[in-house]
C-alpha positions as MATLAB code, in Angstrom:
seq = 'XXXXXXXXXXXXXXXXXXXXXXXXXXXXXXXXXXXXXXXXXXXXXXXXXXXXXXXXXXXXXXXXXXXXXXXXXXXXXXXXXXXXXXXXXXXXXXXXXXXXXXXXXXXXXXXXXXXXXXXXXXXXXXXXXXXXXXXXXXXXXXXXXXXXXXXXXXXXXXXXXXXXXXXXXXXXXXXXXXXXXXXXXXXXXXXXXXXXXXXXXXXXXXXXXXXXXXXXXXXXXXXXXXXXXXXXXXXXXXXXXXXXXXXXXXXXXXXXXXXXXXXXXXXXXXXXXXXXXXXXXX';
ca = [
     -86.099    3.420   48.954;
     -84.936    0.886   51.487;
     -86.462   -1.903   49.419;
     -84.606   -0.822   46.267;
     -81.335   -0.663   48.211;
     -81.767   -4.232   49.432;
     -82.610   -5.381   45.908;
     -79.488   -3.710   44.507;
     -77.352   -5.311   47.187;
     -78.802   -8.713   46.381;
     -77.894   -8.276   42.741;
     -74.227   -7.594   43.534;
     -72.017  -10.610   42.549;
     -70.490  -12.424   45.478;
     -66.721  -12.416   45.604;
     -65.048  -15.824   45.607;
     -62.438  -16.103   48.304;
     -59.509  -18.489   48.122;
     -60.121  -21.701   50.077;
     -58.478  -21.900   53.504;
     -55.017  -23.456   53.426;
     -56.121  -26.422   55.552;
     -58.816  -27.381   53.053;
     -56.452  -27.548   50.083;
     -55.164  -30.864   48.773;
     -51.477  -31.418   48.042;
     -52.110  -31.132   44.312;
     -53.916  -27.826   44.818;
     -50.955  -26.572   46.821;
     -48.605  -27.606   43.996;
     -50.505  -25.188   41.765;
     -49.883  -22.398   44.286;
     -46.191  -23.279   44.439;
     -46.002  -23.177   40.653;
     -47.542  -19.707   40.669;
     -44.967  -18.579   43.248;
     -41.956  -19.534   41.098;
     -42.836  -18.721   37.480;
     -39.285  -17.942   36.400;
     -35.686  -17.731   37.577;
     -33.082  -15.403   36.149;
     -29.824  -17.118   35.239;
     -26.673  -15.481   36.549;
     -22.946  -15.716   36.046;
     -21.727  -17.105   39.356;
     -17.957  -16.823   38.913;
     -15.287  -15.235   36.751;
     -13.974  -18.634   35.696;
     -17.318  -19.730   34.204;
     -18.439  -17.238   31.577;
     -21.914  -18.619   30.859;
     -24.975  -17.974   33.030;
     -26.933  -20.675   34.839;
     -29.292  -21.162   37.772;
     -28.173  -22.851   40.975;
     -30.464  -25.022   43.060;
     -30.238  -22.354   45.768;
     -31.872  -19.923   43.335;
     -34.831  -22.328   43.240;
     -34.972  -22.739   47.018;
     -34.815  -18.975   47.537;
     -38.208  -18.599   45.850;
     -39.766  -22.003   46.518;
     -39.143  -22.345   50.272;
     -41.185  -19.275   51.357;
     -44.109  -20.546   49.253;
     -43.807  -24.006   50.811;
     -43.927  -22.421   54.258;
     -46.925  -20.300   53.316;
     -49.003  -23.173   51.938;
     -47.799  -25.905   54.285;
     -45.857  -28.284   52.039;
     -42.937  -30.405   53.251;
     -40.240  -31.973   51.092;
     -37.960  -34.828   52.242;
     -35.523  -37.336   50.777;
     -36.690  -40.596   52.337;
     -34.753  -43.357   50.541;
     -31.518  -44.046   48.681;
     -31.272  -47.229   46.616;
     -28.151  -48.437   44.804;
     -28.632  -49.268   41.132;
     -25.400  -51.250   40.904;
     -24.147  -54.144   42.993;
     -20.920  -56.006   43.573;
     -20.438  -59.601   42.473;
     -21.663  -60.864   45.847;
     -24.772  -58.678   45.695;
     -23.748  -55.858   48.030;
     -25.019  -52.387   47.050;
     -22.436  -50.267   45.247;
     -23.013  -46.528   45.294;
     -19.532  -45.446   44.197;
     -17.063  -46.353   41.493;
     -13.895  -44.549   40.429;
     -11.542  -44.364   37.500;
      -8.212  -42.732   36.762;
      -8.289  -40.005   34.179;
      -5.321  -38.436   32.428;
      -5.713  -34.688   31.946;
      -3.527  -31.835   30.781;
      -2.780  -31.199   34.462;
      -1.800  -34.788   35.183;
      -3.694  -37.869   36.258;
      -6.526  -37.788   38.780;
      -9.026  -40.123   40.385;
     -12.618  -39.377   39.418;
     -15.367  -40.651   41.709;
     -18.760  -41.626   40.304;
     -21.901  -41.802   42.447;
     -25.068  -43.415   41.110;
     -28.319  -44.318   42.870;
     -32.090  -43.914   42.875;
     -33.357  -41.456   45.469;
     -36.968  -41.239   46.632;
     -38.425  -37.889   47.622;
     -41.670  -37.357   49.515;
     -43.975  -34.353   49.334;
     -46.293  -34.024   52.352;
     -49.321  -31.818   52.908;
     -48.576  -30.422   56.380;
     -52.275  -29.845   57.030;
     -53.177  -33.398   56.003;
     -50.148  -35.614   56.737;
     -51.703  -38.610   54.969;
     -51.817  -36.623   51.725;
     -48.386  -37.425   50.273;
     -46.628  -37.931   46.954;
     -43.480  -40.013   46.530;
     -41.260  -39.784   43.451;
     -38.134  -41.803   42.622;
     -35.344  -40.029   40.717;
     -32.095  -41.346   39.260;
     -29.040  -39.430   40.478;
     -25.635  -39.587   38.766;
     -22.657  -37.379   39.527;
     -18.874  -37.248   39.312;
     -16.163  -35.350   41.150;
     -12.436  -35.683   41.710;
     -12.696  -34.270   45.247;
     -13.894  -37.526   46.793;
     -17.000  -39.729   46.961;
     -18.828  -37.266   49.222;
     -18.535  -34.511   46.639;
     -19.632  -36.887   43.869;
     -22.773  -37.646   45.878;
     -23.372  -33.962   46.529;
     -23.039  -33.190   42.830;
     -25.421  -36.004   41.898;
     -28.140  -35.082   44.384;
     -27.930  -31.347   43.709;
     -28.027  -31.696   39.927;
     -30.823  -34.277   40.043;
     -33.047  -32.258   42.382;
     -32.484  -28.991   40.547;
     -33.739  -30.294   37.233;
     -36.582  -32.226   38.857;
     -37.836  -29.013   40.462;
     -37.484  -27.142   37.155;
     -39.677  -29.738   35.452;
     -42.102  -30.258   38.351;
     -43.036  -26.596   38.598;
     -42.433  -25.559   34.989;
     -39.873  -22.962   36.019;
     -38.748  -20.725   33.173;
     -34.971  -20.205   33.163;
     -35.197  -17.445   30.585;
     -32.186  -18.453   28.489;
     -31.403  -21.871   27.061;
     -30.129  -24.538   29.429;
     -26.314  -24.107   29.396;
     -25.883  -27.899   29.440;
     -27.633  -28.088   26.081;
     -25.920  -25.098   24.504;
     -22.893  -24.794   22.256;
     -20.446  -22.449   23.975;
     -17.815  -22.790   21.258;
     -18.078  -19.105   20.409;
     -17.344  -17.958   23.952;
     -13.946  -16.521   24.672;
     -11.386  -18.198   26.897;
     -11.287  -16.776   30.454;
      -8.102  -14.880   31.366;
      -5.363  -17.200   32.595;
      -5.418  -15.738   36.100;
      -9.164  -16.417   36.405;
      -9.218  -19.831   34.789;
      -9.453  -22.725   37.301;
      -6.565  -25.169   37.405;
      -8.710  -28.075   38.580;
     -12.353  -29.091   38.183;
     -14.652  -26.839   40.186;
     -17.706  -28.260   41.938;
     -20.567  -25.802   41.487;
     -23.856  -25.790   43.372;
     -25.543  -26.900   40.173;
     -23.584  -30.123   40.334;
     -21.448  -29.231   37.335;
     -17.706  -29.780   37.098;
     -15.701  -27.712   34.645;
     -12.300  -28.610   33.260;
     -10.115  -25.811   31.840;
      -8.952  -25.967   28.292;
      -6.296  -23.884   26.631;
      -7.019  -25.179   23.149;
      -8.753  -23.213   20.459;
     -12.027  -24.337   18.960;
     -11.853  -27.381   16.738;
     -15.151  -26.931   14.926;
     -14.189  -24.090   12.640;
     -15.422  -21.290   14.900;
     -13.322  -18.610   16.483;
     -12.713  -18.568   20.206;
     -12.301  -21.429   22.658;
     -14.553  -24.410   23.001;
     -16.198  -25.131   26.324;
     -14.734  -28.417   27.624;
     -16.995  -31.401   28.093;
     -18.210  -31.857   31.661;
     -17.407  -34.794   33.922;
     -21.091  -35.751   33.824;
     -20.920  -36.054   30.019;
     -17.819  -38.238   30.201;
     -19.434  -40.396   32.879;
     -22.391  -40.910   30.550;
     -20.015  -41.912   27.741;
     -18.127  -44.392   29.934;
     -21.422  -45.873   31.106;
     -22.339  -46.511   27.481;
     -18.959  -48.240   27.147;
     -19.777  -50.533   30.070;
     -23.066  -51.443   28.416;
     -21.134  -52.346   25.268;
     -18.432  -54.304   27.134;
     -15.798  -51.675   26.370;
     -13.456  -50.363   29.061;
     -12.688  -46.735   29.788;
      -9.075  -47.330   28.758;
     -10.211  -48.614   25.348;
     -12.455  -45.594   24.870;
      -9.681  -43.181   25.802;
      -7.286  -44.959   23.446;
      -9.757  -44.578   20.587;
     -10.157  -40.867   21.371;
      -6.386  -40.384   21.192;
      -6.086  -42.297   17.893;
      -9.116  -40.723   16.213;
      -8.987  -37.147   17.467;
      -5.526  -36.706   18.961;
      -7.010  -35.760   22.333;
      -5.139  -36.956   25.402;
      -7.838  -35.406   27.589;
     -11.385  -36.504   26.616;
     -12.721  -33.218   28.033;
     -11.244  -31.456   25.003;
     -13.248  -33.355   22.387;
     -15.719  -31.322   20.377;
     -19.398  -32.053   20.903;
     -19.509  -33.658   17.436;
     -16.652  -36.011   18.363;
     -18.330  -36.832   21.671;
     -21.619  -37.616   19.917;
     -19.778  -39.814   17.406;
     -18.165  -41.881   20.174;
     -21.496  -42.219   22.020;
     -23.250  -43.332   18.835;
     -20.559  -45.955   18.198;
     -20.926  -47.261   21.740;
     -24.707  -47.412   21.407;
     -24.371  -49.359   18.173;
     -21.906  -51.761   19.781;
     -24.212  -52.294   22.749;
     -27.050  -53.234   20.417;
     -24.924  -56.029   19.001;
     -24.822  -57.546   22.498;
     -21.140  -58.434   22.114;
     -19.217  -59.107   25.339;
     -15.545  -59.805   25.941;
     -12.891  -57.559   24.435;
     -15.047  -55.556   22.112;
     -13.489  -52.501   20.436;
     -14.961  -49.128   19.703;
];
């Protein structure tokens, strides 16, 4: 009887336990972090912004406990300017004056490459460094432009790195033309700097693409991208804005439709390909 019991015990499959934390490589720990943050629910964060989105703090809320559990550190270790002055000095900030329906304002633009380092706390030599390009704008000052750039850049890097499901479509890639206009008392009177690095500009105009309701204004980040294309084509921001007024009757570029914005960007791309300098025109 005793012999049969021992034989039965020997036939029982052995359970496979998870490896100790200290024996795991950084890449193995990344897998555990990915399992810890499979999805994030988008939320509406204010009355003035009707669409739902995820803030970077929503990512940290779930990711940080997992990093603590598995011993993974995350640091920003370098900041490198991608533009330089005529004498070669690094240039992290530029600015331009923008005319809006609420008057003129100075918009600050921050642009740089930032290097982040992942470190296995149990094996400090086991590291991974990644360089990301950060671009952000804000009319609250250069510090806020940098904050917008870093926050927005890191948020979408973490989404991609860990394959985080946001549930709904990315609001930056969506057409919000069918959304209603927020009540006047809740609508911001100046661009608002959200934790997701997004600036919103109010618009009292109705949709211009044939749909009912109000069109979501273009973001400062989108306009910055358009003006950067202009620089590549040798075309100034003033020339671009003048073309927008003549072609679409929009004093404020934020109020262009997405189709108009895409048309301007395509024209600038085509002009850049011609490699024409000087006083080129859109």
